[in-house]
PAZAPA-4460 file (N, C-alpha, C; in steps of 0.05 Angstrom, whole numbers, plus 32768, in hexadecimal, padded with zeros to 4 digits):
% residues 306
    n_x    n_y    n_z   ca_x   ca_y   ca_z    c_x    c_y    c_z   seq   type   mol
   8A1D   8B98   77A5   8A10   8B83   77B2   8A17   8B70   779C     1      M     A
   8A28   8B75   778E   8A39   8B65   776D   8A56   8B60   777F     2      A     A
   8A5A   8B68   778D   8A75   8B6E   7794   8A74   8B56   77A5     3      S     A
   8A63   8B4F   77AE   8A66   8B43   77CC   8A58   8B28   77C3     4      Q     A
   8A48   8B20   77AA   8A3E   8B09   77A2   8A4D   8AF8   7796     5      G     A
   8A46   8AEA   7784   8A2B   8AE6   7789   8A1D   8AD0   7798     6      P     A
   89F9   8AD6   779D   89E9   8AC8   77AD   89E3   8AB1   77A4     7      F     A
   89D6   8AA5   77B0   89CB   8A84   77AC   89B2   8A9A   77B8     8      N     A
   89AE   8AA6   77CA   8990   8AAB   77D2   8995   8AC6   77E4     9      V     A
   8984   8AD3   77E1   8981   8AEE   77F7   896A   8AE7   7803    10      I     A
   8961   8AEE   781E   8950   8AF2   782A   8954   8B08   7842    11      V     A
   893C   8B1D   7835   8944   8B3D   7840   8922   8B43   784C    12      H     A
   8927   8B55   785B   8916   8B6A   7863   8914   8B7C   785E    13      K     A
   890E   8B85   7840   890B   8BA6   7833   88F4   8BAA   783C    14      L     A
   88E9   8BA6   7843   88CB   8BBC   7850   88D2   8BD5   7859    15      S     A
   88E6   8BD7   786D   88E3   8BF0   7872   88F2   8C05   785E    16      D     A
   8900   8BF7   784C   890A   8C05   7838   88F9   8C0E   781A    17      V     A
   88EB   8BFE   781A   88D6   8C03   7807   88BF   8C1C   7812    18      I     A
   88B7   8C19   7829   88A0   8C2C   782F   88B4   8C4C   782E    19      V     A
   88C7   8C4B   783B   88E2   8C66   783B   88E9   8C68   7816    20      E     A
   88E4   8C63   780C   88E5   8C63   77EE   88D9   8C75   77E8    21      A     A
   88BF   8C79   77F1   88A8   8C8A   77E5   88B3   8CAE   77E8    22      E     A
   88C1   8CA6   7800   88CE   8CC8   780D   88F1   8CD1   780F    23      Y     A
   88F2   8CBC   7808   8913   8CB9   7809   892C   8CB0   77FA    24      D     A
   893B   8CC9   77F3   8944   8CC2   77D7   895A   8CA6   77CC    25      S     A
   896E   8CA1   77F8   8977   8C8D   77FD   896B   8C79   77FC    26      Q     A
   8958   8C71   7805   8948   8C5F   7801   893C   8C4C   77E3    27      S     A
   893A   8C66   77DA   8931   8C62   77B8   894F   8C4E   77AC    28      Q     A
   8964   8C66   77AC   897D   8C5D   77A9   8985   8C42   77AF    29      Q     A
   897F   8C3A   77C7   898A   8C14   77D3   8972   8C05   77C1    30      L     A
   895D   8C16   77C2   8948   8BFD   77B2   894C   8C02   7799    31      L     A
   8955   8C0E   778E   895C   8C08   776A   8974   8BF5   7764    32      S     A
   8980   8C00   777A   899B   8BF5   7770   8995   8BCD   777D    33      N     A
   8985   8BCB   7797   8977   8BAD   7792   896C   8BA4   7788    34      F     A
   8957   8BB1   7778   8949   8BAD   775D   8955   8BA4   7741    35      Q     A
   8972   8BBA   7742   8979   8BA8   772E   8990   8B9A   772D    36      N     A
   8995   8B97   774C   89AC   8B7F   7747   8994   8B63   774A    37      Y     A
   897E   8B5E   7758   896D   8B48   774D   896A   8B43   772F    38      I     A
   896A   8B5A   7725   8960   8B58   7706   8973   8B4C   76F1    39      S     A
   8994   8B50   76FD   899F   8B4A   76F3   89A9   8B33   76F9    40      A     A
   89AC   8B25   7706   89AE   8B0C   7710   898F   8AFC   771F    41      H     A
   8989   8AF8   770B   8963   8AE2   770A   896A   8AC3   7715    42      P     A
   8986   8ABE   7715   8984   8A9F   7720   8982   8AAD   7747    43      Q     A
   898E   8ABD   774B   898A   8AC1   776B   896D   8AC6   7779    44      T     A
   896B   8AAB   778E   894D   8AA6   7797   8953   8AB9   77A9    45      L     A
   892D   8ACB   77B2   892C   8AE5   77B9   8913   8ADF   77C9    46      L     A
   891D   8ADB   77E4   890C   8AD5   77FF   8903   8AFD   7809    47      L     A
   88EA   8AFC   7802   88D9   8B07   77EF   88DA   8B13   77D8    48      D     A
   88C8   8B0E   77B9   88CB   8B24   77A6   88C5   8B42   77B0    49      P     A
   88CB   8B52   77A6   88C2   8B62   77A7   889A   8B6D   77A5    50      L     A
   8896   8B71   7796   8882   8B72   778B   886E   8B6F   77A5    51      P     A
   8872   8B47   77A3   8867   8B35   77BB   8869   8B54   77DF    52      A     A
   8874   8B50   77E7   8876   8B65   77F9   886D   8B79   77F8    53      M     A
   8873   8B87   77E6   8868   8B9E   77ED   883D   8BA5   77E1    54      T     A
   883D   8B91   77DF   8811   8B8B   77E3   8815   8B93   7806    55      Q     A
   8828   8B7D   780C   8815   8B7C   7828   881E   8B9A   7837    56      L     A
   8826   8BAE   7836   8836   8BC1   7841   881E   8BDB   783B    57      L     A
   8807   8BC7   7832   87EA   8BDC   7822   87DC   8BC7   783A    58      D     A
   87CA   8BD6   784A   87B5   8BBC   7856   879F   8BC5   7847    59      R     A
   8790   8BD1   783A   8782   8BD5   7823   878E   8BBD   780A    60      F     A
   879F   8BC0   7803   87A4   8BAA   77FA   87A1   8B87   7801    61      A     A
   87AF   8B8B   7815   87B2   8B68   782B   8790   8B5C   7830    62      S     A
   8786   8B79   7833   876B   8B72   7842   8757   8B64   7825    63      Y     A
   875C   8B6C   7813   8757   8B68   77F6   8752   8B44   77ED    64      R     A
   876D   8B47   77FC   8775   8B2B   77F9   876E   8B1A   780C    65      I     A
   8763   8B2A   7824   875A   8B11   7838   873C   8B0B   7832    66      M     A
   872A   8B2B   7830   8711   8B1B   7826   870A   8B0D   7813    67      S     A
   871F   8B02   77FD   8711   8AEF   77E9   871D   8AD1   77F8    68      Q     A
   8731   8AD7   780F   8729   8AB4   7819   8713   8A9A   781B    69      L     A
   86FF   8AAF   7820   86E7   8AA6   782F   86DA   8A98   780F    70      Q     A
   86E2   8AA4   77FC   86D8   8A99   77E1   86EC   8A8B   77D5    71      N     A
   8700   8A88   77D7   871D   8A74   77CB   8713   8A57   77E1    72      T     A
   8711   8A65   77FA   8711   8A45   780D   86F9   8A3C   7818    73      L     A
   86DF   8A3B   7800   86C6   8A3B   7813   86CD   8A23   781D    74      K     A
   86BA   8A23   7837   86B5   8A01   783F   86C7   89FC   7858    75      G     A
   86E2   8A0A   7859   86F6   8A14   786C   86EE   8A19   7885    76      K     A
   86D8   8A36   7888   86C8   8A45   78A0   86E2   8A55   78A2    77      S     A
   86F3   8A5D   788D   8703   8A76   7891   86EE   8A8E   7883    78      I     A
   86F1   8AAB   789A   86ED   8ABD   7888   8706   8AD1   788C    79      C     A
   86F8   8AEB   7888   8703   8B08   788D   86EA   8B1C   789B    80      C     A
   86EB   8B29   78A9   86D9   8B38   78B3   86D6   8B50   789F    81      P     A
   86B6   8B56   78A4   86B1   8B69   7894   86C7   8B84   789A    82      P     A
   86C8   8B9D   787C   86DE   8BB3   7884   86CF   8BCA   7871    83      Y     A
   86E4   8BDA   7876   86DE   8BF4   785E   86FC   8BF8   7863    84      L     A
   8700   8C03   784F   8712   8C1E   7845   8710   8C2B   784F    85      E     A
   871D   8C47   7852   8716   8C54   785F   872D   8C74   7859    86      I     A
   872B   8C85   7841   873A   8C93   7839   872A   8CB1   783C    87      N     A
   8714   8CAD   7852   870B   8CD4   785A   8715   8CDA   7872    88      T     A
   870E   8CF0   7878   870E   8CF6   7894   86F8   8CFB   789C    89      S     A
   86E1   8CF5   7883   86C5   8D0A   7887   86B5   8CFA   789D    90      D     A
   86AC   8CFA   78B8   86A1   8CE2   78C9   867C   8CDF   78C5    91      P     A
   8671   8CF6   78AD   8664   8CE9   789A   8660   8CE7   788C    92      S     A
   8674   8CDF   787E   8676   8CCB   7864   8680   8CB4   7873    93      V     A
   8690   8CAC   787E   869B   8C8C   7897   8684   8C85   78A4    94      I     A
   8672   8C94   78AD   8658   8C85   78C0   8646   8C7A   78A9    95      Q     A
   863A   8C8F   788B   8634   8C83   7873   8639   8C6C   786E    96      A     A
   8651   8C64   786E   8664   8C4C   785D   8659   8C30   7874    97      A     A
   865B   8C42   7895   865C   8C2F   78A8   863E   8C24   78A5    98      V     A
   8634   8C37   78A1   8609   8C2A   789E   860D   8C0D   7886    99      R     A
   8617   8C20   7868   8621   8C19   785D   861D   8BFF   7852   100      S     A
   863C   8BF1   7867   8648   8BDC   7860   8634   8BCF   7876   101      R     A
   8628   8BD4   7886   861B   8BC3   789E   8633   8BB4   78A9   102      Q     A
   8648   8BC9   78B7   8660   8BBA   78CC   8655   8BBC   78E8   103      L     A
   865D   8BAF   78F3   8650   8BAB   7910   866B   8BB8   7924   104      S     A
   8661   8BBF   7942   866D   8BC7   794A   8675   8BB9   7969   105      Y     A
   8683   8BBA   7971   869F   8BC5   796D   86A4   8BCB   7957   106      P     A
   86BE   8BE0   794C   86CC   8BEC   7940   86E7   8BE7   793B   107      L     A
   86FC   8BD4   792B   870F   8BD5   7932   8720   8BE2   7912   108      I     A
   8730   8BF4   7918   8740   8C13   78FE   875D   8C02   790F   109      C     A
   876A   8C01   78F6   8780   8BFC   78EE   8796   8C10   78D7   110      K     A
   87A5   8C1F   78DE   87AB   8C33   78C6   87AC   8C21   78A7   111      T     A
   87B3   8C28   789B   87B8   8C24   787D   87D2   8C15   7879   112      R     A
   87E9   8C24   7881   87FF   8C15   787A   8806   8C03   7893   113      V     A
   8808   8BEC   7887   880E   8BD9   7897   882E   8BC7   7899   114      A     A
   883D   8BDA   78A8   885D   8BE0   78AF   8863   8BF2   78B6   115      H     A
   8874   8BEE   78CC   887E   8BFA   78D8   886F   8C06   78F6   116      G     A
   887F   8C18   7903   8867   8C21   7924   8853   8C2C   7928   117      S     A
   884A   8C35   7911   8834   8C43   7911   881F   8C2C   78FD   118      R     A
   8823   8C19   78F0   880C   8C05   78F2   8805   8BF4   7909   119      S     A
   8817   8BF6   791C   880C   8BEA   7931   87F1   8BFB   794C   120      H     A
   87F1   8C1C   7940   87DA   8C26   7950   87C2   8C1D   7942   121      E     A
   87B0   8C1C   7950   8799   8C0E   7946   8784   8C23   7962   122      M     A
   876F   8C1F   794C   874E   8C22   796C   8736   8C0F   796D   123      S     A
   8730   8C18   7982   870F   8BFD   7984   8701   8C1A   798A   124      L     A
   86ED   8C1E   7976   86CB   8C2D   7974   86BA   8C20   7971   125      I     A
   86AB   8C2C   798C   8696   8C20   7992   8676   8C2F   798E   126      F     A
   8672   8C3F   797D   8659   8C47   7972   8660   8C63   795C   127      S     A
   864D   8C68   7956   8651   8C73   7938   8658   8C8F   7941   128      E     A
   864D   8C9E   794F   8660   8CB8   7960   8679   8CB7   7960   129      V     A
   8681   8CAD   7967   86A3   8C9C   7969   86AF   8CA3   7956   130      R     A
   86A7   8C98   793B   86B0   8C98   7925   86C5   8CB7   791F   131      L     A
   86BE   8CC9   792D   86C8   8CDB   7926   86EC   8CD3   7938   132      C     A
   86F2   8CC6   7945   8709   8CC2   7948   8715   8CA4   792F   133      D     A
   870C   8CA6   791B   871B   8C9B   790A   8734   8CAC   78F6   134      V     A
   8742   8C9F   78F2   8762   8CAE   78EB   8761   8C9E   78CF   135      R     A
   8754   8CA8   78B9   8758   8CA5   78A2   877B   8CA8   7890   136      S     A
   8782   8C9E   7879   8774   8C7E   7878   8781   8C67   7884   137      P     A
   8765   8C53   7885   875F   8C40   788F   8756   8C2D   7891   138      C     A
   874C   8C16   789C   8743   8C01   78A0   872F   8C10   78AC   139      I     A
   8715   8BFE   78B2   86FF   8BFE   78BC   86F2   8BDA   78C2   140      L     A
   86EB   8BCF   78D2   86E7   8BB4   78D1   86DC   8BAA   78E8   141      Q     A
   86C4   8BA3   78EE   86B5   8B99   78FC   86C1   8B81   791B   142      S     A
   86C2   8B83   792E   86D1   8B7E   793F   86CD   8B57   7948   143      F     A
   86DC   8B42   7948   86D4   8B2B   7946   86D0   8B24   7962   144      V     A
   86C9   8B1F   797C   86D7   8B13   7997   86D9   8AF8   798E   145      N     A
   86FB   8AFC   79A3   8701   8ADD   7995   870B   8ADB   79AB   146      H     A
   86FE   8AD2   79C8   8715   8AD0   79DF   872B   8AD0   79EA   147      G     A
   8735   8AE6   79E6   8750   8AFB   79EC   876A   8ADD   79E1   148      A     A
   8765   8AD3   79C2   877A   8ABB   79BB   8785   8AC7   799E   149      V     A
   879C   8AD8   799A   87AA   8ADA   797F   87BC   8AC4   797A   150      L     A
   87B3   8AB8   795F   87C0   8AA1   7954   87D6   8AB0   7942   151      H     A
   87EF   8AB7   7947   87FA   8ABD   792B   8805   8A9B   791A   152      K     A
   87FC   8AA4   7900   8804   8A8C   78F5   882E   8A95   78E8   153      V     A
   8833   8A88   78EF   885B   8A8B   78DA   8858   8A7A   78BB   154      F     A
   8859   8A8C   78B5   8862   8A74   7897   887C   8A7B   7890   155      V     A
   8887   8A66   788A   88A6   8A5D   787A   889D   8A49   786C   156      V     A
   889F   8A49   7854   889A   8A45   7833   8886   8A29   783C   157      G     A
   888C   8A0B   783A   887E   8A06   7840   886E   89FF   785D   158      D     A
   8884   89FF   7872   887D   8A01   7885   8862   8A18   789A   159      D     A
   8860   8A14   78AF   8850   8A2F   78B8   8845   8A25   78D4   160      H     A
   8848   8A3C   78F4   884C   8A34   790D   8838   8A42   7914   161      F     A
   882C   8A3C   792B   8817   8A55   7933   8818   8A52   794D   162      T     A
   881A   8A6E   7953   8823   8A75   7974   880C   8A85   797F   163      V     A
   8804   8A78   7992   87F2   8A92   79A0   87F9   8AA8   79AE   164      E     A
   87EE   8AC0   79B2   87F3   8AD0   79B9   87D9   8ADE   79C8   165      R     A
   87E0   8AF4   79D7   87CF   8AFC   79EE   87B5   8B0D   79D6   166      P     A
   87A2   8B22   79D5   8794   8B2A   79C3   8779   8B42   79CE   167      S     A
   8770   8B48   79C1   8762   8B59   79CF   8747   8B4F   79DB   168      L     A
   873D   8B52   79F5   8725   8B44   79F5   8709   8B43   79ED   169      K     A
   86F0   8B33   79FB   86E4   8B3E   79EF   86D5   8B53   79EA   170      N     A
   86C3   8B5C   79E5   86AB   8B72   79E8   869A   8B70   79EA   171      F     A
   8679   8B7D   79F2   8663   8B75   79EC   8658   8B7F   79D1   172      P     A
   8650   8B74   79BE   8647   8B7A   79A5   8632   8B91   7999   173      P     A
   8638   8BA0   7995   861D   8BB8   7984   862B   8BD8   799A   174      G     A
   8623   8BE9   798C   8629   8BFE   7993   862E   8C00   79AA   175      P     A
   8638   8C1E   79BB   8633   8C13   79D4   8641   8C34   79DC   176      C     A
   863F   8C49   79F4   864D   8C61   79FE   865A   8C5D   7A0B   177      D     A
   8676   8C56   79FA   868C   8C48   7A00   86A6   8C5D   79EE   178      R     A
   86BA   8C68   79F9   86C7   8C7F   79F1   86E5   8C6F   79DE   179      S     A
   86E7   8C71   79C7   86FA   8C64   79B9   871A   8C5A   79CA   180      T     A
   871B   8C39   79C8   8731   8C33   79D6   8748   8C34   79BB   181      I     A
   875A   8C4B   79C2   877B   8C47   79AC   878A   8C37   79C3   182      F     A
   8799   8C27   79AB   87AD   8C0D   79B9   87BD   8C0B   79A2   183      F     A
   87D4   8BFB   79B1   87ED   8BF5   7997   87F1   8BD9   79A0   184      N     A
   87EF   8BD9   798D   87EA   8BB7   7981   87FA   8B9D   7996   185      S     A
   880C   8BAD   7996   8830   8B9B   7998   882E   8B9D   79B4   186      H     A
   881E   8BAF   79C1   881F   8BB5   79DF   8809   8B9D   79EA   187      D     A
   87F0   8B92   79D5   87DD   8B83   79E3   87E9   8B62   79DE   188      V     A
   87F3   8B64   79B8   87F3   8B47   79AF   8813   8B33   79B5   189      S     A
   8829   8B47   79D2   8842   8B41   79BE   8847   8B25   79D6   190      K     A
   885B   8B11   79DC   8854   8B01   79EF   8850   8AFC   7A0D   191      P     A
   8861   8B18   7A0E   8864   8B1C   7A2F   884B   8B3C   7A2E   192      E     A
   8839   8B3B   7A21   8826   8B55   7A25   8817   8B50   7A36   193      S     A
   880F   8B65   7A48   87FD   8B63   7A63   87EE   8B73   7A61   194      S     A
   87D8   8B76   7A57   87C6   8B8E   7A59   87A5   8B80   7A66   195      S     A
   8795   8BA2   7A6C   877D   8B9B   7A6A   8768   8B94   7A58   196      H     A
   877D   8B9A   7A42   8767   8B93   7A23   8764   8B7B   7A22   197      L     A
   877E   8B70   7A2C   877C   8B57   7A23   876E   8B42   7A41   198      T     A
   8762   8B46   7A56   8766   8B3E   7A6E   873F   8B32   7A61   199      A     A
   8735   8B15   7A6C   871C   8B0E   7A69   870D   8B05   7A82   200      L     A
   86F4   8AFB   7A76   86E7   8AF5   7A91   86ED   8AD5   7A99   201      D     A
   86ED   8AD1   7AAF   86F3   8AB8   7AB8   86ED   8AA6   7AB4   202      D     A
   86CE   8AB0   7AAB   86B9   8A9B   7AA9   86B4   8A8F   7A7E   203      T     A
   86C5   8A9E   7A75   86D0   8AA6   7A54   86D8   8A8A   7A51   204      M     A
   86C8   8A6E   7A46   86E0   8A54   7A39   86EC   8A5D   7A2F   205      P     A
   8704   8A49   7A29   871F   8A43   7A1C   8712   8A47   7A03   206      R     A
   871A   8A4F   79E9   8715   8A46   79CD   8717   8A2D   79BC   207      L     A
   8708   8A14   79B2   8725   8A0D   799D   872C   8A12   7992   208      P     A
   874F   8A08   7992   876C   8A0C   7987   8753   8A0B   7955   209      P     A
   8766   8A1A   794F   875B   8A1F   7936   8761   8A07   7926   210      P     A
   874D   8A04   7912   874C   89E4   7904   876B   89DB   78F7   211      S     A
   8777   89C7   78FA   878D   89D2   78EE   8791   89C4   78C9   212      S     A
   877D   89BD   78C0   8770   89BD   78A3   876C   89D9   7899   213      D     A
   8762   89E6   78A9   8757   89FE   78AA   876A   8A0D   78A3   214      A     A
   8782   8A0C   78A7   87A4   8A1C   78B2   87AC   8A16   7898   215      M     A
   87AE   89FB   7894   87BE   89F5   787A   87B2   89F9   7869   216      V     A
   8795   89FD   785C   878E   8A0B   7844   8792   8A23   7849   217      A     A
   878A   8A31   785C   8799   8A4D   7851   87B6   8A5D   7853   218      L     A
   87C0   8A4F   785B   87DE   8A52   7856   87EA   8A4A   7832   219      V     A
   87E2   8A2E   7837   87E2   8A30   781B   87DA   8A44   7802   220      R     A
   87BF   8A4B   780B   87AA   8A61   77F6   87CA   8A78   77F4   221      Q     A
   87C9   8A86   780F   87DA   8A9F   780D   87F2   8A9D   77FE   222      L     A
   87FE   8A87   7803   8813   8A86   77FA   8816   8A86   77D4   223      R     A
   8805   8A7F   77D1   87FD   8A80   77B4   87F2   8A96   77A9   224      V     A
   87D6   8AA6   77B7   87CD   8AC0   77BB   87F2   8AD6   77B9   225      E     A
   87FB   8AD2   77D1   8810   8AE0   77D8   881B   8AE5   77C4   226      L     A
   8831   8ACA   77B9   8844   8AC4   77AE   8864   8AC4   77BE   227      G     A
   885F   8AC4   77D9   886D   8AC3   77ED   8877   8AAE   77F8   228      M     A
   888B   8AAE   780A   889B   8A98   781B   8894   8A9A   7839   229      A     A
   88A4   8AB0   7839   88A3   8ABA   7859   8893   8ACD   785C   230      L     A
   8879   8AC5   786E   8863   8ADA   787C   885B   8AD4   7892   231      F     A
   8844   8AE0   789D   883C   8AE1   78BA   8816   8AEC   78AE   232      G     A
   8801   8AD0   78BE   87EB   8ADA   78BD   87DA   8AD9   78DA   233      V     A
   87CF   8AE8   78DD   87C2   8AF0   7900   87A8   8AED   78F5   234      D     A
   87A5   8ADD   7907   877D   8AC7   790F   8778   8AC8   7920   235      V     A
   875F   8AC2   7922   8754   8ABE   7939   8739   8AB7   793A   236      I     A
   872E   8AA1   794F   871B   8A8D   794D   86FF   8AA3   795C   237      V     A
   86EC   8A99   7944   86CD   8AB1   794C   86BD   8AA4   796B   238      N     A
   86C3   8AA7   7975   86B9   8A9D   7999   8697   8A92   798D   239      I     A
   8686   8A99   797E   8673   8A91   7979   8668   8A7C   795E   240      H     A
   8674   8A7F   795E   867B   8A6C   793C   8694   8A56   7932   241      T     A
   86A0   8A5B   7945   86C0   8A59   794E   86CC   8A51   792D   242      H     A
   86C2   8A66   791B   86D7   8A6B   7902   86EC   8A7A   78FF   243      T     A
   86F6   8A6D   78EB   8715   8A7F   78E8   8722   8A97   78E2   244      L     A
   8726   8AAC   78F0   871A   8AC9   78DF   8735   8AD3   78DB   245      T     A
   8740   8ADB   78C4   8755   8AE3   78B7   8752   8AFE   78C1   246      V     A
   876C   8B0F   78D0   8765   8B30   78D7   8785   8B33   78CE   247      I     A
   8795   8B2E   78C4   87B2   8B3A   78BD   87C2   8B24   78B3   248      D     A
   87D4   8B35   7896   87EC   8B23   788E   8805   8B34   7892   249      I     A
   8817   8B2D   7892   8831   8B3D   78A2   884B   8B2B   788D   250      N     A
   8858   8B47   788D   8872   8B3E   7874   8882   8B3C   788D   251      I     A
   8890   8B22   7880   88AB   8B15   7890   88AB   8B1E   78B1   252      F     A
   8894   8B0E   78C1   8892   8B13   78DF   88AE   8B0A   78EF   253      P     A
   88AB   8B0C   7906   88C2   8B0D   7918   88CA   8AF1   7920   254      G     A
   88B2   8AE0   7921   88BA   8AC5   7920   88BF   8AC0   793E   255      Y     A
   88B0   8AC8   7957   88B7   8AC7   796E   88AD   8AB6   7977   256      E     A
   88B4   8A9A   7983   88A3   8A87   798A   88A4   8A6F   797C   257      G     A
   88B7   8A72   796D   88C7   8A5E   794F   88D6   8A5C   7954   258      V     A
   88E5   8A44   7968   88FE   8A46   7963   890A   8A2D   794B   259      P     A
   88EB   8A25   793A   88FD   8A17   791F   8901   8A28   7909   260      Q     A
   8900   8A3F   7912   88FE   8A4E   78F4   8910   8A52   78E4   261      F     A
   8925   8A57   78F4   8944   8A4B   78DD   894F   8A33   78C9   262      F     A
   8943   8A27   78D9   8948   89FF   78D6   8933   8A02   78B8   263      S     A
   891C   8A14   78C1   890B   8A08   78AF   890F   8A19   788E   264      S     A
   891C   8A30   7898   891E   8A3F   7882   8934   8A3A   786D   265      L     A
   8947   8A29   787F   8959   8A2A   786D   8957   8A06   785E   266      L     A
   8943   89F9   7873   8943   89E3   785D   8926   89EA   7846   267      S     A
   8915   8A03   783D   8909   8A12   7828   8921   8A17   781A   268      Y     A
   8932   8A20   7820   8940   8A30   7817   8951   8A1F   7800   269      I     A
   8953   8A03   780D   8966   89ED   7801   894E   89E2   77EE   270      E     A
   8932   89DF   77EE   8925   89C9   77E5   8926   89E5   77C5   271      S     A
   8922   89F1   77C4   8915   8A08   77B0   8939   8A07   779F   272      I     A
   8950   8A0A   77AA   8964   8A07   779C   896A   89EA   778D   273      M     A
   895F   89D2   779F   895E   89B9   7793   8946   89B4   7770   274      E     A
   8935   89C2   7777   892F   89B9   7765   892C   89DA   7753   275      K     A
   8946   89EE   7750   8948   89FA   7737   8964   89ED   772F   276      Q     A
   8965   89F3   7718   8979   89E6   7700   8990   8A01   7706   277      G     A
   89A6   89F8   76F9   89C3   8A05   7703   89C6   8A27   76F7   278      P     A
   89AB   8A2C   76EE   89AF   8A4E   76D2   8990   8A47   76D3   279      S     A
   8980   8A44   76E0   8969   8A50   76E6   895F   8A5F   76FA   280      E     A
   8945   8A73   76F6   894C   8A86   770A   8938   8A77   771C   281      P     A
   893A   8A80   773E   8936   8A6E   7754   8916   8A80   7763   282      A     A
   8906   8A67   7765   88E2   8A72   776B   88E1   8A52   7768   283      V     A
   88CB   8A58   7773   88BF   8A44   7785   88A3   8A3B   776C   284      D     A
   88A3   8A21   776E   889D   8A15   7757   8880   8A10   7769   285      P     A
   887A   8A10   7776   885F   8A0D   778F   8850   8A26   7781   286      D     A
   885A   8A43   777F   8850   8A53   777F   8845   8A58   7762   287      L     A
   8830   8A62   7760   8834   8A70   773D   8822   8A93   774A   288      S     A
   882E   8A96   772E   882F   8AB9   772B   8813   8AC1   772F   289      P     A
   8812   8AD2   773B   87F1   8AE0   7745   87EF   8AFB   7736   290      Q     A
   87D9   8B02   7730   87D6   8B27   772B   87E0   8B32   7745   291      P     A
   87E4   8B50   773C   87E1   8B5B   7755   87D0   8B67   775F   292      S     A
   87CE   8B67   777C   87AE   8B6E   7789   87B8   8B87   7797   293      H     A
   87C8   8B99   7787   87C9   8BBC   7797   87B8   8BCA   7785   294      C     A
   87A5   8BBE   7765   879C   8BD7   774F   8789   8BD8   7766   295      H     A
   8785   8BF5   7760   8776   8C0D   7766   8753   8C06   7762   296      E     A
   8757   8BEE   7749   8740   8BEB   7739   8731   8BD4   7741   297      E     A
   8742   8BC3   7756   8731   8BA8   7762   871E   8BAE   7774   298      L     A
   8706   8BA2   7770   86EF   8B99   777B   86E9   8B91   7798   299      C     A
   86F7   8B94   77AD   86F9   8B7C   77C3   86DF   8B75   77CF   300      P     A
   86DE   8B56   77CD   86C5   8B47   77D8   86B8   8B4D   77F3   301      A     A
   86D5   8B5D   7809   86CE   8B66   781F   86CA   8B80   782A   302      G     A
   86D3   8B8E   7822   86D9   8BAD   781F   86D3   8BC3   7810   303      G     A
   86CB   8BD6   7819   86C4   8BEA   780C   86C9   8BFD   780C   304      D     A
   86D7   8C0C   77F6   86E2   8C2C   77FC   86D0   8C3E   77F9   305      K     A
   86E0   8C5C   780E   86CE   8C6E   7816   86E5   8C7D   7816   306      F     A
***
């Protein structure tokens, strides 16, 4: 990298390399070389910092961040559904945990790993007897009916853009004698998706869009919590309460449906470089350093560990 520089800014998506570095020596070396270069060139603007990105590769960590939002954003009608961190494959332990946490059926099950093709493999579980279908480690979360509409929020520095996508249809609340539904979230929520899982009854009224004030507050708080400028947030609107419900955070998403992405990114980079002096490290002064959310001793407000 040194022979190619110097660089004013590096925009990267090293999430694959970070994951592979856990078992692949070539990826470990690439990541180490990159970190050494960044340490030796603190004036280079890095979008985004590696420690900040790493925490979002683990849904246990990202869900702890999401669960705190309803405390830090009180009065904004923002929440994260109750959930459990599952590390066991023992159905009896999982059943006891679900009862203790009072999660409501159906439950949505998501892998702990939040990046790569496997992270899109999910399931809907409709009763206690079907908890044998849980594949740990994973997140188990109460499913919220939301009118089959997903709002993908794409963040670029101080800007954010919201794009509607199809999502899972409504299901009757409460346990029922129904087989577990296994699905890939890409098949359900891509712009061109057409699935029986997203088909709504014609009598279902269209929900109002999310409050713009709540969206602004959500994005601003997450930027501070994450210490990142390029990320995505998946939100839905509860059909009964109209509460803005946060269900996932994504590293450097694809920004599909956001034609302003490149101009917005360039404007953000220019604004940061204008704020820094010629020899100062390139950082966003609007983002304050935050403690890591990845420590195992952190006690999540919205989820328990089993």
